[in-house]
C-alpha positions as CSV (number, residue, x, y, z in Angstrom):
1,M,-30.9,24.5,71.5
2,P,-31.0,28.3,70.2
3,T,-29.5,30.9,72.3
4,P,-31.3,33.8,73.5
5,E,-30.6,37.0,71.6
6,G,-31.1,40.7,73.3
7,F,-30.1,43.9,72.2
8,W,-29.7,47.6,74.2
9,E,-31.9,50.6,73.7
10,T,-29.5,53.7,73.7
11,T,-31.4,56.4,75.9
12,A,-28.4,59.0,76.3
13,P,-24.5,59.4,75.2
14,G,-23.0,56.6,77.0
15,S,-26.2,55.4,78.8
16,Y,-27.7,52.1,77.6
17,L,-31.4,50.6,78.6
18,W,-31.6,46.7,78.3
19,N,-34.7,46.1,76.7
20,P,-37.1,43.3,78.4
21,T,-38.5,41.5,75.5
22,I,-36.7,39.9,72.6
23,P,-37.8,37.5,70.0
24,T,-36.8,34.1,70.4
25,A,-37.4,30.4,68.8
26,L,-39.9,29.9,71.8
27,G,-41.8,33.3,71.2
28,W,-41.3,36.6,73.3
29,Q,-40.1,36.3,76.9
30,S,-39.3,38.8,79.2
31,Y,-36.1,39.2,81.4
32,K,-35.0,41.4,84.3
33,R,-33.1,44.5,84.0
34,P,-29.6,43.6,84.4
35,S,-27.0,44.7,86.5
36,S,-24.0,46.9,86.4
37,A,-21.6,43.9,86.4
38,E,-24.0,42.4,83.5
39,I,-23.7,45.5,82.0
40,Q,-20.2,45.9,82.3
41,R,-19.8,42.5,80.4
42,Q,-22.0,43.5,78.0
43,K,-19.6,46.5,77.3
44,G,-16.4,44.1,77.1
45,D,-18.4,41.9,75.0
46,L,-19.6,44.8,72.4
47,E,-15.7,45.8,72.6
48,K,-14.9,42.7,71.4
49,A,-17.6,42.5,68.8
50,N,-16.4,45.6,67.8
51,A,-12.7,44.8,67.8
52,L,-14.2,41.5,65.8
53,N,-15.7,43.7,63.3
54,S,-13.1,45.9,62.7
55,Q,-10.8,42.6,62.1
56,A,-13.7,41.2,60.1
57,Q,-13.5,44.7,57.9
58,S,-9.9,44.4,57.9
59,F,-10.0,41.1,56.6
60,L,-12.9,41.8,54.1
61,K,-10.4,44.8,53.1
62,T,-7.4,42.6,52.6
63,S,-9.8,40.2,50.7
64,L,-11.2,42.8,48.6
65,E,-7.7,43.7,47.8
66,N,-6.8,40.0,47.3
67,T,-9.9,39.5,44.9
68,S,-9.1,42.4,42.8
69,F,-5.5,41.4,42.3
70,E,-6.7,38.2,41.8
71,L,-9.2,39.8,39.0
72,N,-6.5,41.9,37.5
73,M,-4.3,38.7,37.0
74,L,-7.3,37.1,35.6
75,S,-7.9,39.9,33.0
76,R,-4.0,40.1,32.2
77,G,-4.5,36.0,31.7
78,L,-7.2,36.8,29.7
79,E,-6.0,39.2,27.4
80,N,-2.5,37.0,27.1
81,T,-5.1,34.1,26.4
82,N,-6.9,36.5,23.9
83,T,-3.7,37.0,22.2
84,E,-2.8,33.6,21.9
85,I,-5.7,32.6,20.8
86,Q,-5.6,35.2,18.1
87,A,-2.3,33.9,17.3
88,L,-3.5,30.3,17.5
89,K,-6.7,31.6,14.7
90,A,-3.9,33.1,12.4
91,G,-1.6,30.1,12.5
92,L,-5.0,28.0,12.1
93,E,-5.9,30.1,9.0
94,M,-2.3,29.9,7.6
95,A,-2.3,25.9,8.1
96,N,-5.6,25.9,6.5
97,A,-4.0,27.3,3.3
98,Q,-1.1,25.1,3.5
99,A,-3.5,22.3,3.8
100,Q,-5.4,23.8,0.8
101,L,-2.3,24.1,-1.6
102,A,-1.5,20.6,0.0
103,N,-4.9,19.2,-1.3
104,N,-4.5,21.2,-4.9
105,S,-1.1,19.6,-5.0
106,L,-2.5,16.3,-4.2
107,K,-5.3,16.7,-6.6
108,N,-2.7,17.9,-9.1
109,A,-0.8,14.5,-8.3
110,N,-3.6,11.9,-8.8
111,A,-4.6,13.9,-12.1
112,Q,-1.0,12.8,-13.3
113,I,-0.9,9.7,-12.0
114,L,-4.1,8.5,-13.7
115,V,-2.4,9.8,-16.7
116,L,0.7,8.0,-16.2
117,R,-1.4,5.0,-15.6
118,G,-3.1,5.7,-19.0
119,N,0.6,5.9,-20.6
120,L,2.0,2.9,-18.8
121,E,-1.1,0.7,-19.8
122,S,-0.2,1.7,-23.5
123,V,3.5,1.0,-22.9
124,N,2.1,-2.4,-21.7
125,H,0.2,-2.7,-25.0
126,L,3.2,-1.8,-26.9
127,R,5.0,-4.3,-24.9
128,D,2.7,-6.8,-26.1
129,Q,3.1,-5.5,-29.7
130,N,6.7,-5.4,-29.9
131,Q,6.7,-9.1,-28.3
132,V,4.3,-9.9,-31.2
133,L,6.5,-8.2,-33.9
134,S,9.7,-9.9,-31.9
135,D,8.2,-13.2,-32.2
136,S,7.2,-12.6,-36.0
137,L,10.7,-11.2,-36.4
138,K,12.4,-14.6,-35.3
139,R,9.7,-16.3,-37.7
140,T,10.9,-14.2,-40.4
141,N,14.7,-14.8,-39.8
142,A,14.1,-18.3,-39.6
143,E,12.5,-18.2,-42.8
144,I,15.3,-15.9,-44.3
145,Q,17.8,-18.4,-43.3
146,K,15.6,-20.9,-44.8
147,L,15.5,-18.9,-47.9
148,K,19.2,-18.0,-47.9
149,G,20.0,-21.6,-48.1
150,S,17.7,-22.4,-51.0
151,L,19.3,-19.2,-52.9
152,Q,22.4,-20.5,-51.9
153,N,21.6,-23.9,-53.3
154,A,20.5,-22.0,-56.5
155,R,23.6,-20.2,-56.4
156,D,25.3,-23.1,-56.9
157,L,23.0,-25.0,-59.3
158,N,22.9,-21.9,-61.5
159,S,27.2,-21.8,-61.3
160,Q,27.2,-25.7,-62.1
161,T,24.2,-24.7,-64.7
162,Q,25.9,-22.2,-66.4
163,T,29.5,-24.1,-66.3
164,L,27.3,-26.7,-68.0
165,I,26.1,-24.5,-70.5
166,K,29.7,-22.7,-71.0
167,S,31.1,-26.0,-71.4
168,S,28.4,-27.2,-74.0
169,L,28.5,-24.2,-75.6
170,D,32.3,-24.3,-76.0
171,N,32.0,-28.0,-77.4
172,T,29.1,-26.8,-79.7
173,T,31.1,-23.8,-80.7
174,A,33.7,-26.0,-81.5
175,E,31.6,-28.7,-83.4
176,I,30.2,-25.5,-85.5
177,Q,33.8,-24.5,-86.5
178,S,34.7,-28.2,-87.2
179,F,31.4,-28.5,-88.8
180,R,31.5,-25.5,-91.1
181,G,35.5,-26.3,-91.6
182,R,33.9,-29.7,-93.3
183,L,31.6,-27.7,-95.0
184,E,34.2,-25.5,-96.6
185,R,36.2,-28.4,-97.5
186,A,33.1,-30.1,-98.8
187,G,32.5,-27.6,-100.7
188,N,35.7,-27.3,-102.2
189,E,36.0,-31.0,-102.8
190,I,32.8,-30.8,-104.6
191,H,33.8,-28.1,-107.0
192,L,36.6,-30.3,-107.6
193,L,34.6,-33.0,-107.9
194,K,32.4,-31.1,-110.3
195,R,35.0,-29.9,-112.2
196,D,37.0,-33.1,-112.4
197,L,33.5,-35.1,-112.8
198,G,33.8,-34.7,-116.9
199,T,37.4,-36.0,-117.0
200,A,37.0,-39.4,-115.0
201,T,34.5,-41.5,-113.9
202,T,36.9,-43.3,-111.6
203,Q,37.0,-39.9,-109.8
204,T,33.2,-39.9,-110.4
205,Q,33.0,-43.3,-108.2
206,I,35.2,-41.8,-105.6
207,A,33.3,-38.7,-105.4
208,N,30.5,-40.2,-105.2
209,S,32.2,-42.3,-102.5
210,R,33.4,-39.6,-100.9
211,L,29.8,-38.1,-101.5
212,E,28.1,-40.4,-99.3
213,Q,30.7,-40.2,-96.9
214,T,29.8,-36.8,-97.2
215,N,26.2,-37.3,-96.6
216,A,27.0,-39.3,-93.6
217,Q,29.3,-36.8,-92.0
218,I,26.0,-34.5,-92.8
219,Q,23.8,-37.1,-91.2
220,G,25.7,-37.1,-88.2
221,L,25.9,-33.3,-88.4
222,K,22.3,-33.2,-88.4
223,T,22.5,-35.4,-85.6
224,E,24.9,-33.3,-83.9
225,M,22.2,-30.1,-84.9
226,E,19.4,-32.1,-83.3
227,N,21.4,-32.5,-80.2
228,T,22.5,-29.0,-80.5
229,N,18.7,-28.1,-80.6
230,A,17.9,-30.6,-77.5
231,L,20.6,-28.9,-76.1
232,H,19.1,-25.3,-76.6
233,S,16.2,-26.8,-74.9
234,N,18.1,-27.7,-71.9
235,I,19.1,-23.9,-72.1
236,Q,15.5,-22.3,-72.3
237,V,14.6,-24.5,-69.6
238,L,17.5,-23.8,-67.6
239,N,16.8,-20.3,-68.4
240,D,13.1,-20.7,-67.3
241,Q,15.0,-21.7,-64.0
242,L,17.2,-19.1,-63.6
243,E,14.4,-16.7,-64.2
244,N,12.4,-18.1,-61.4
245,A,15.5,-18.2,-59.4
246,S,15.9,-14.2,-60.1
247,R,12.0,-13.8,-59.3
248,E,12.7,-15.9,-55.5
249,I,15.3,-13.6,-55.3
250,Q,13.6,-10.4,-55.6
251,I,11.0,-12.2,-53.5
252,L,13.8,-12.6,-50.8
253,K,14.9,-9.0,-51.5
254,Q,11.7,-7.7,-50.8
255,G,11.6,-9.8,-47.9
256,M,14.9,-8.1,-46.8
257,K,13.4,-4.6,-47.1
258,D,10.7,-5.6,-45.4
259,A,12.7,-7.4,-42.5
260,E,14.9,-4.4,-42.1
261,A,11.5,-2.0,-42.1
262,L,10.3,-4.5,-39.4
263,N,13.7,-4.0,-37.7
264,S,13.6,-0.4,-38.2
265,K,10.1,-0.4,-36.3
266,T,11.8,-2.6,-33.8
267,R,14.3,-0.5,-32.9
268,M,12.2,2.9,-33.0
269,L,9.6,0.7,-30.4
270,E,12.4,-0.4,-28.5
271,S,13.7,3.6,-28.1
272,K,10.1,4.2,-27.7
273,L,10.2,1.6,-24.6
274,Q,13.5,3.2,-23.3
275,E,12.0,6.4,-23.5
276,A,8.8,5.1,-21.6
277,N,11.2,3.7,-19.1
278,V,12.4,6.6,-18.5
279,E,9.1,8.0,-18.3
280,V,8.1,5.5,-15.5
281,E,11.4,6.3,-13.6
282,R,10.4,9.6,-14.1
283,L,7.0,9.0,-12.5
284,K,8.4,6.8,-9.9
285,G,10.0,9.8,-8.8
286,E,7.8,12.2,-8.9
287,L,5.2,9.2,-7.0
288,A,7.9,9.1,-4.2
289,S,7.9,12.9,-4.1
290,T,3.9,12.5,-4.3
291,K,4.1,9.8,-1.3
292,A,6.7,12.6,0.4
293,L,4.1,15.2,0.1
294,T,1.6,12.8,1.5
295,A,3.4,12.2,4.4
296,K,4.3,15.8,4.5
297,V,0.4,16.9,4.0
298,Q,-0.6,14.1,6.8
299,E,2.2,15.3,9.2
300,Q,0.7,19.1,8.4
301,Q,-3.1,17.4,9.2
302,R,-1.7,15.8,12.6
303,S,-0.2,19.2,13.4
304,L,-3.7,20.7,12.5
305,E,-5.3,18.5,14.6
306,T,-2.9,19.0,17.4
307,L,-3.6,22.6,17.0
308,R,-6.9,22.5,17.0
309,A,-7.1,20.3,20.0
310,A,-4.9,22.9,21.5
311,F,-7.4,25.7,20.6
312,A,-9.9,23.9,21.6
313,S,-8.4,23.2,25.4
314,Q,-7.4,26.9,25.2
315,E,-11.1,27.9,24.5
316,Q,-12.6,25.2,27.3
317,L,-9.6,26.8,29.6
318,Q,-10.4,30.5,29.0
319,K,-14.4,29.5,29.2
320,S,-13.4,27.7,32.3
321,Q,-11.8,31.1,33.8
322,N,-15.1,33.0,32.3
323,E,-17.3,30.7,33.9
324,L,-14.5,31.1,37.5
325,L,-14.8,34.8,37.2
326,Q,-18.6,34.8,36.9
327,L,-18.9,32.8,39.5
328,I,-16.3,34.7,42.0
329,L,-18.0,38.0,41.1
330,Q,-21.3,36.3,42.3
331,G,-19.6,36.0,45.6
332,W,-18.2,31.9,45.4
333,K,-15.2,31.6,47.0
334,V,-12.6,28.8,45.7
335,Y,-10.7,26.7,48.7
336,N,-9.0,23.2,48.4
337,G,-10.5,22.1,45.1
338,D,-13.8,22.9,46.0
339,M,-16.1,26.6,45.6
340,Y,-18.3,27.8,48.3
341,Y,-21.0,30.4,48.4
342,F,-21.8,32.0,51.6
343,S,-25.5,33.7,51.4
344,H,-26.5,37.0,52.4
345,V,-30.2,36.0,53.0
346,K,-32.0,33.7,55.2
347,K,-34.0,31.1,54.2
348,S,-35.2,27.7,56.0
349,W,-33.1,24.7,55.5
350,Q,-34.8,23.3,52.5
351,E,-35.2,26.2,50.7
352,A,-31.6,26.8,51.4
353,E,-31.1,23.5,49.9
354,K,-33.2,24.2,47.0
355,S,-31.0,27.4,46.2
356,C,-27.7,25.7,46.3
357,V,-29.3,23.2,43.6
358,S,-30.6,25.8,41.5
359,Q,-27.0,26.5,41.4
360,G,-25.4,23.1,40.7
361,A,-24.3,23.0,44.2
362,H,-25.9,21.7,47.5
363,L,-25.8,22.3,50.9
364,A,-22.0,22.5,52.3
365,S,-20.5,19.0,53.5
366,V,-17.6,19.4,56.2
367,T,-14.8,16.7,56.1
368,S,-12.0,17.8,57.4
369,A,-10.5,19.9,60.4
370,E,-9.0,22.4,57.6
371,E,-12.5,23.1,55.5
372,Q,-14.3,23.5,59.1
373,A,-11.9,26.2,59.9
374,Y,-12.1,27.4,56.7
375,L,-15.7,27.9,56.8
376,T,-15.9,29.2,60.4
377,E,-13.9,32.4,59.0
378,F,-16.8,33.5,57.5
379,T,-19.5,32.4,60.1
380,R,-18.2,34.3,62.9
381,S,-20.9,36.7,62.9
382,S,-23.8,34.9,61.8
383,N,-25.7,30.9,61.7
384,Y,-25.6,29.6,58.5
385,W,-27.0,25.9,57.1
386,I,-24.9,23.3,56.4
387,G,-25.7,19.8,54.4
388,L,-25.9,17.9,57.7
389,N,-29.0,16.2,58.6
390,D,-30.9,13.2,60.4
391,R,-34.2,13.5,58.8
392,G,-36.3,10.5,58.6
393,T,-34.6,8.4,61.0
394,E,-33.7,10.5,64.4
395,G,-29.8,10.2,64.7
396,S,-29.0,8.9,61.6
397,W,-26.8,12.1,60.5
398,R,-26.0,12.3,56.6
399,W,-25.0,14.7,53.9
400,I,-27.3,16.0,51.5
401,D,-25.0,15.7,49.1
402,G,-24.4,12.1,49.2
403,T,-20.6,12.6,51.1
404,P,-20.5,9.6,53.8
405,F,-21.0,10.8,57.3
406,N,-17.9,10.2,59.9
407,Y,-19.3,10.4,63.4
408,A,-16.0,10.2,65.4
409,R,-13.7,12.5,63.0
410,S,-17.0,15.2,63.2
411,R,-17.5,14.9,67.1
412,V,-15.1,17.8,67.6
413,F,-17.2,20.2,65.2
414,W,-20.3,20.2,67.5
415,N,-21.3,22.5,70.4
416,D,-21.4,21.1,73.7
417,N,-23.9,18.9,74.7
418,Q,-25.1,18.5,70.8
419,P,-26.7,17.5,68.8
420,D,-29.7,17.1,71.5
421,N,-32.6,17.2,69.3
422,W,-34.2,20.1,71.6
423,Q,-38.3,19.9,71.7
424,H,-39.6,22.8,70.3
425,G,-42.8,24.6,72.1
426,N,-44.8,23.9,68.8
427,G,-44.1,20.2,69.0
428,Q,-40.9,20.6,66.5
429,D,-37.6,18.9,66.8
430,E,-34.2,19.5,65.6
431,D,-33.1,17.5,62.7
432,C,-31.0,20.1,60.6
433,V,-27.3,21.6,61.4
434,H,-26.5,25.0,61.3
435,V,-22.9,26.3,62.2
436,Q,-21.0,29.5,63.4
437,Q,-18.2,28.5,65.6
438,K,-19.3,25.2,66.0
439,W,-22.3,22.8,64.8
440,N,-25.7,23.0,66.3
441,D,-28.8,20.9,65.4
442,N,-32.3,23.0,65.2
443,N,-35.5,23.4,63.6
444,C,-35.2,23.0,59.5
445,N,-37.8,25.9,59.5
446,A,-35.8,28.6,61.2
447,L,-34.4,31.1,58.8
448,Y,-30.7,31.1,58.8
449,Q,-28.1,32.1,55.7
450,W,-26.3,29.5,54.1
451,I,-23.4,27.8,52.7
452,C,-23.5,26.2,49.2
453,K,-20.4,24.1,48.1
454,K,-19.4,22.1,44.4
455,P,-16.5,20.6,43.3
456,L,-14.3,23.5,41.5
457,S,-14.4,20.9,38.3
458,Q,-18.0,21.3,38.5
459,G,-18.5,24.8,38.8
460,V,-16.1,25.4,35.4
461,A,-17.2,22.7,33.3
């Protein structure tokens, strides 16, 4: 129910005159001139009001000093934050440069790995060729062993043939020497026979007999000569076989030379294979180094991500601090995790709620004695709309921001005999609540200051 308010007019220094007409919620009404006791009581109330005003000014001064101190602290914190941000930016640039270097190193390592893979494929191809050569060398060695056996057999046969030829030649030479001796003896005898032919017939018979013997011996010699010619033919055949064996030996020697060349190529391939193995081991080492470098790059990237997250968190913190500073400069106050705005102008309850909503808030809800005490520190001299109402259903009170309403806990916050839904002369009832020291329901179209409320996290989001 509205409380009548009056005012005094100053007629002379130290003299006051009560104005008999004052505006109220019911219209203009007239009152009787107050008595001396009432004047004294009003003076006492005025002194109390002055004292309260002095306290309020002292409180406002203290609050202003605290706010200035907080602003200075926020400014220093902002400067420190900017310094840290600059340092973080420098660190981020350095980390980006290091990451770029690491990426370049990684690209070079990848290129080297591709080259090494090509070399490894070449090494594998050489291994296959070496395997083929090794198989060919084994087969060649087996053939060489066979040829060695054939050569040994040919040598044995040649030795036997030479022995046989030498023995035959020795026998033939002895027979020829014997034949020559016989021919010489025969010539001598023929000369003797010719010399004695004329002198003795008997000797002629003997000579003829000897001549026949000589002819028989000559036939034997002819037979031996034929045998010797046959032996020469055998010797020619043996010589041909020896020449064939020599040619085979030359072929074997050429095969041995080819085998030695193949062995040289094999040794060269083995040397290249060893070099390739050394290169592969070196590549393995470089691959391990590359893996270590990759791990370091990943670690740097994780550090960079952490740095970026910290930088983003720092930016968000700075943004939140800036938003909080802006809200504080706009008149918002912080208490127990919530932000409150106490207006300086007056509006109806609906218009006050619209103003709060436009700032991301609602008319304030009150859920504890501590919060009620905090709000009344700023509402001692004026009435302020809060978010409690029973519009739509009489007696069903609810907070406009959706906070559940606790009847039992809120009972102590009401003025005496409130709420009463007092009927106004224009037929309007009281569905909205305002607060000064206690709660009171009033017509929602009445013009009062108001209190907005929103969570601190929402205010700096």
